[in-house]
N, C-alpha and C positions, 0 to 999 in steps of 0.2 A: 405284683408280682406274682413269677410263675408259682405252679405247684411243683414241690420237691418232693419227688416221687425215691422210695425205699429200694435202691437195687434196680437192676437190669430186670424187665418184663412185668416192673408192677403196675403203671399204665395200661398194661394191654389187658392185665389180669381183671381191673377195675372195670374197661369198658366192657371186658366180657360179660361181667356180673356186678351190674347198675344196681346199687344202693336202693332204688324204688323196686326191683323186684326182689331183693331180700327183704324189704319191710312188707312186701305183699307176702311174701310167703311166711312171714312170720305171725301176721296177721290171720291168716287161714288157719296158721296151726295150733295158734290160742283159742280161737272160736271150736275147731273140731274138740279142743279137751275142757274146753269151758273154765278157761284159766280163772282161777280166783287169787287176786291179792289180798294181803293183810295190812292193814294201817300198824304202823310199829313209830310210835314218834314222828320223825320227819322224815321217814319213808315207808317205803310199802315192801312187804317180803314176799315173794313169789317161789312157789316151789314146781317145778317142770321136770320134764322128762329128757333123755337124750337127746329127739328133734327139737325140741324147744330150746333146749341149752345151747344147741350148736348155731340155730338161728339168731339167738338174742346177743349172742357172742359175736355174730358176724353182722349183726346190724346194729351193735353198740349201744344197746339197752342195758343199764343196771351194770352191777358189778357181782361176778358169785362171789358165795358164803362157803368157805369150806365147815361142813359138819359131820358127823359118822354115818349120817345114811347113807346107803351105797344105791339104793332103788329111783333116789332123787336128789336135783340140783336146787339149791335154795339161791334165789338172786335179790338182793339189794336193791331197789329202785328209787331214784330219788324222788322229791314231788312232781316236780316239771315230767317227768319221765314216765310215771305212773298215770298221772292226767291226760297224757297224750295220748297210750295206748286205751284206756277206758273213754275220755271224753269224745276225740277226733276220730281214733280208730275204730272205738267200737269193740274191740277182741279182746278185754279185758274186765273183769268186776270185781269190784273193792268191797270188802267188809271190814267192821271197825272191833276192835276188841269184844263186844259182846257179840261177835260173830253174826249181824246184823248188815244184809248189803246196805251200801250207801247209795242213794241215787246222786244224779248231776250236782245240785243244790246242795246237799249236806257235804258232799265230797269236797266242793268249793270252800265252802264254809270251814269248813276242818283245815282246810292245806292253810286258807287266807290266817288262820289264828297262830300256826305253825310258822307260817312269812309273811311277815305285813306285805312284803313288794312282790308276793306271789302273782296277782292277776300281770304285772309289768313284765315279770321275767318269764312268765306261760306263754306269754303274748308273744315276746321275743323267740323264745323256745319253738314253739309251732310255727312261728313265722320261718324259721330256718330251716327245720326238719320238713316241713311241705313243699321245700324246694329240693331237698333230699341232701341238704347237709349234714355231716353227723356230728352231734352238738354233746361235747362233755364238758365236765365243771372245769373252770380256769382259774381258781382260787391259787395254784402255785407258781402264775403269772401274775396275780394279783388284778384279775378280771372277773366279769361276772360266766362267760364262756368261753371255749375256744371251738373252732369250727374247722373240722377236716372236710377236702373232699370224698373221702372214701374211707374204709379203714384205716384208725393207724397206725396197722402193721405195713400198710403200704405208702403212706403218705403222709409227710408231717402237714400240722395244722397251718391252715393260712391266717385265719382271721383270729385274733383277740377280740371279745367280744364285751361292751360295758350298755349295760339298759340303763337308759335314763327315761324319768318319766316328767314329761312336759308340765303335768300340774301340780307335783307335788316332789318337787327340787329339792327340799329340805331331807325328804327319805332319803334320797339316794347320797346325798353331801360327797360328790365327787365332781374335778371337773368345772369347781366352782371359781377357780382361780386359772390363770394362766400356767403358774407352776405344776399345776397337778397336771397340765396338758403335757407340760415337756417331760415331766418323770414319768409319765404313761407312755409316749411316743417312743420317748431312750430304749424302755424297757422295752417295749414291742420290738424295737428294731436291733436288740442285741439278741434276742431271739428268734428273728429273721420273721416275725409277725405283721401284718396290718391291724392297725386298731380300727376297730368296726362298731363304731356308737348307734344304739340302736334306743329312737327315740318314739317313747311311746305318748299318745296323746288319747285320754279317755273320752273328749269330746264331751265333755258334761255328764256321760252317764253312768259314772261310778263304778261299784265292782260286787254289786248285791247279788248278782248270781253269773254263771257263765254263759249267758245268753247274751250280755253284755260285749263279750269279745269280738261279736261282728261289727259292732259301731266304732270300736278303736282304728285309730287307723297309726300306722308306724313310718316312720322315716327312717332310712341308711344314709349313712355318712361316715367313707374313710377316711381318716386322720392320718397324715404321713409327716415326715419330718422334711422342714426344707434345708437343701444342701446347697452351700454359696457355689460351689464346684460347679453345679447345675446350670446357673447362668453364666460361667465365664465364657469369653470369647474361645472359639475354637484357635488354640495356638498356633496349627499347622496353617489354618487359612491366615492368621497375624502373620508367620512367617512368611509365606507366599507374594501375599500384598506388599512387603518391604523390600523386596528383591528387585 
């Protein structure tokens, strides 16, 4: 499926300002201000200034929260987003409710306690982000994530992403029977998205600490609905042969 750009000139804008460049600028900016996130339930709150607000928005991390503060803007980051900025990009520090810094292992354990499938979801999220896809929540489409080629203001999402564990199939509880496939694929087709299934294999290394991520393997499968019309003989050819 070809990317569906929003309006004339959107593709040119995306090419002139690649996502890898925007994320790199965000990283540098967050490091300069020694950005500090605060754990809050199943999310991380981050207070930033004008420059970081613009870069977070352009890079599609988190969502802004409206507050009465005029000098700062608050963002709410999802667990995968926050851990990606903290662990993979090393541009964010995170503290708990006790205001003490969390190291990688402590943060990993906290996020696992809030979301049992966090290790698999994070592996999938970081896999796509490292390939410069913009990854956003996909609950409105009945999937785990949606992936955009660039900022959602410029292009529609191309992939509806489901994350499956090869070792813990019961945890996911999806695509267990063919009817699940049919329903999901029909839904994706109705919103012009390709179903992307990311299968995570821990290879027996468990999920004790984030260092295990390096030993995980991931398989990408795109699933589309077969249409009988695509296999019919070309009517023009048949007509010419019968003349």
